[in-house]
C-alpha positions, 0 to 999 in steps of 0.5 A, spaced: 499 500 500 502 506 498 500 513 500 499 520 497 497 527 498 490 529 499 493 535 494 497 532 489 495 524 488 501 522 482 507 522 487 507 516 492 510 514 499 511 508 502 507 508 510 513 510 512 515 516 509 508 518 510 509 518 518 516 520 518 515 526 514 508 528 517 506 533 512 506 533 505 511 536 501 505 540 498 502 542 504 497 536 504 495 530 508 497 523 507 492 519 506 493 510 503 491 509 496 486 505 498 482 503 504 482 496 506 476 491 508 475 487 514 471 481 512 466 478 515 470 472 517 475 477 520 470 481 524 468 474 527 476 474 529 476 481 532 471 479 537 475 474 540 481 478 542 482 484 547 484 491 545 492 489 543 489 483 539 485 488 536 489 493 534 495 488 531 489 486 526 487 492 524 492 497 524 496 491 520 492 492 513 495 499 513 502 498 515 505 493 509 512 492 511 511 492 518 512 484 521 506 481 526 511 481 530 513 488 530 507 490 531 505 486 537 511 489 541 509 496 538 502 495 542 505 492 548 509 498 549 503 503 547 497 499 552 500 497 558 500 498 565 501 506 563 494 505 562 489 503 569 483 499 566 485 493 563 480 493 557 484 499 555 478 503 552 471 500 556 465 501 554 460 503 560 453 503 559 448 507 562 442 505 558 440 499 554 442 503 548 447 508 550 454 507 552 460 512 553 466 509 550 471 511 555 477 513 552 481 516 558 485 511 562 491 512 559 498 517 562 495 523 561 487 522 562 485 524 555 483 521 549 490 522 545 493 517 549 489 512 544 494 515 538 500 517 542 502 512 546 502 509 539 506 514 534 512 514 537 512 507 537 511 507 529 516 513 528 522 511 531 520 505 526 519 509 521 526 513 521 529 506 521 525 503 515 527 510 511 534 510 512 533 517 516 540 518 520 538 526 522 534 527 528 527 529 528 523 534 531 516 534 533 513 540 532 506 540 535 500 546 536 495 543 542 488 546 544 490 542 550 490 535 550 494 533 544 500 537 547 500 533 554 499 526 550 504 527 545 510 530 551 509 524 555 509 519 549 515 523 546 519 524 552 526 521 553 525 517 546 532 517 542 533 521 536 527 525 537 525 532 540 519 535 541 516 542 541 509 544 543 505 550 542 498 551 546 493 558 547 495 561 553 490 562 555 485 558 551 486 551 556 485 549 563 489 550 569 490 542 569 491 542 561 496 548 561 500 545 568 501 538 565 505 541 559 509 546 563 511 541 568 513 536 564 519 532 565 523 529 559 530 532 556 528 532 549 522 537 551 520 544 549 513 547 551 511 555 549 504 559 550 502 563 544 498 570 544 492 567 541 487 561 540 489 554 537 488 557 530 493 562 531 498 556 534 496 551 528 497 557 523 504 559 526 506 551 526 504 550 518 508 557 517 514 553 520 513 547 516 512 550 510 518 555 510 523 552 506 529 557 509 527 553 516 528 547 514 535 548 510 537 551 517 535 545 520 537 541 516 544 544 515 544 542 524 542 534 523 534 535 523 528 534 520 521 536 522 514 532 523 508 533 527 504 529 532 498 532 531 493 529 527 495 531 521 500 525 521 498 519 519 501 516 524 497 519 529 490 518 526 492 510 525 491 507 532 484 511 533 481 507 527 482 501 532 477 504 538 470 504 533 472 497 532 473 495 539 467 499 542 462 495 537 465 488 538 464 490 546 458 492 543 456 486 540 459 482 546 455 486 552 449 482 548 447 488 546 447 489 538 447 483 533 453 482 529 451 486 523 446 491 525 448 499 525 451 503 531 450 510 532 457 514 533 457 521 537 464 524 537 465 531 540 469 535 534 474 540 534 479 538 528 476 532 525 481 528 526 477 524 532 471 522 527 475 522 521 478 515 524 471 513 525 469 514 518 475 511 515 473 505 520 466 505 516 469 505 510 472 498 512 466 495 513 464 497 521 457 497 520 455 504 522 448 508 522 451 515 522 456 519 526 454 525 529 458 530 529 457 534 536 460 542 537 461 547 542 459 555 540 465 554 535 460 551 531 464 551 524 463 544 523 455 544 525 454 549 520 458 545 515 455 539 515 449 543 515 449 547 509 455 544 505 458 552 506 466 551 511 466 559 514 471 561 519 469 567 518 465 568 524 467 570 532 471 565 536 469 563 543 473 561 549 468 556 552 469 551 558 470 545 552 477 548 550 479 542 546 474 544 541 475 551 541 477 550 533 475 555 527 480 551 522 479 543 522 485 540 519 482 533 519 477 535 514 481 536 508 482 528 508 475 526 507 473 532 502 479 528 498 475 522 499 470 525 496 472 529 491 479 528 489 486 532 489 484 537 484 477 540 488 482 540 494 487 544 492 481 549 490 477 548 497 484 549 500 485 556 496 479 559 497 479 558 505 487 561 505 485 567 501 476 569 503 476 563 509 470 560 506 469 555 501 462 551 499 463 544 496 459 541 490 452 538 491 454 531 490 459 532 496 454 535 500 450 529 499 454 524 502 457 528 507 449 528 509 448 520 507 454 519 513 454 525 518 448 529 523 451 534 527 449 538 533 452 544 537 451 545 545 452 552 549 456 552 556 450 552 559 447 546 556 453 542 557 452 544 565 446 542 565 448 535 561 453 534 567 448 534 573 442 530 569 447 524 567 450 524 574 443 525 578 439 521 574 445 515 573 451 517 577 455 518 571 460 523 572 462 527 564 467 532 562 466 538 558 467 535 552 463 529 553 457 532 556 457 536 549 456 529 545 452 526 549 447 533 550 448 533 541 446 525 542 440 527 545 437 532 541 439 528 534 434 523 537 429 527 538 430 531 532 430 524 528 426 519 531 434 515 531 432 509 537 438 506 534 443 503 539 449 508 540 456 510 542 458 517 545 465 517 544 468 520 551 475 523 550 478 526 558 477 524 565 471 530 568 478 531 573 481 534 567 476 539 567 474 539 574 473 546 576 467 547 570 465 540 573 463 543 580 460 548 577 456 544 573 455 540 580 452 546 583 458 547 587 463 553 587 471 549 586 476 550 592 483 551 592 483 544 591 478 542 586 481 534 584 480 533 591 473 536 592 471 533 586 473 527 588 469 527 595 463 530 590 462 524 586 466 518 590 471 517 585 479 516 586 483 523 583 487 519 576 493 518 579 497 522 573 493 529 575 494 526 584 500 531 584 500 537 578 500 542 584 506 540 587 510 540 580 516 545 578 514 549 572 519 548 566 516 552 562 513 560 562 514 562 555 510 566 551 510 568 544 506 571 537 505 567 532 510 570 528 516 569 533 514 561 534 519 560 527 526 563 532 522 559 538 524 553 535 530 555 531 533 557 539 530 550 541 534 546 537 540 550 538 541 549 545 
């Protein structure tokens, strides 16, 4: 299997080259030439496997040139004692036809661990397979969770350095503390004045700067990405959709072949896109419900066919979704329209801040996707109600998805079994969760939420306030290049 850019199908790359590069030379995103199918026989075998076994089976279909022995080693390293649940990504049922897919049992208490514990394994192997002798610098823009998960995944990994930019005032206190206290000799962190889109635009500017690339190459470095623009980051996320379906069937709540609805809290479109790829492989999915907060650019796009980032930016209590430019949408558009059209869309987005897809593309999107959005007020109401009614505690992002799923069911009458993709531990957003439950947060909100809910504080968060702050630097978007160069000269 070969890979190509979303903006140029003519040039082909191996999967190792795609993962090592992260971003295509033309600014596009790498995608496989074809989507492999999972046969009914293979599906039956997946039912009998644990999460690690399912990960090997699914990822092997995209990783030609990697042996099963290699993948089994990668999986054992990625999903081991660093997760606090034996099932890695368990389903929690609150009703017969509703389950929460808990993706936050890893070392940073967010769903990004599902991919970013695997990416360092894939990347370091890819560098060896491509014969790359230079060190790789992983450059990351984060809206909150990706940064810490990437830092933790690449901490002290041989042959790598990692530098993370985050919006200075656009993450939760706990997310910020997780990043600025990060241990490791090969890590760097810097706040950005502005929002996530400013950080993401600045990172893309560094990636596309040929002068920077030449300077870094002279020093023995090249840049790659740990954002979901990297195929090696997106690929592991496909696995948990298959795993959730298998667990639903094994729980006796779904018949093999029946369709599931997945509701996904969505910012950069990577998480929900991984599910769509799973469906293209044969996973029986009735609908993907794209859930947004007040930054509802994706909701409007799925409802109208026009993507328009020219709107007010809102800082919300679900900050990992505070995004107006959803990079991974480009991969979906490529699958539905081809590289020439995608180039035109991206040019329009760059010059006008908006584009409108063709009727055929819009019809295809509406076939597979529904969408809705949620205010902070409704997010807090959802947290309170499900805690009181079901004794289940959600974080703010998961609550957005739950509220949007309820709205979707009420509007459409779709009563098919559904999965709410739960993306973070409620303790990562303890202050806002406490507020939703009717309590003003104290100076020790984690302990307060523990007492209120009866749930233990996740170990990775338990002593954050006692750790030493290592990084307190701040940069504007145009200063980010200089920060990267300084980091790699030290």
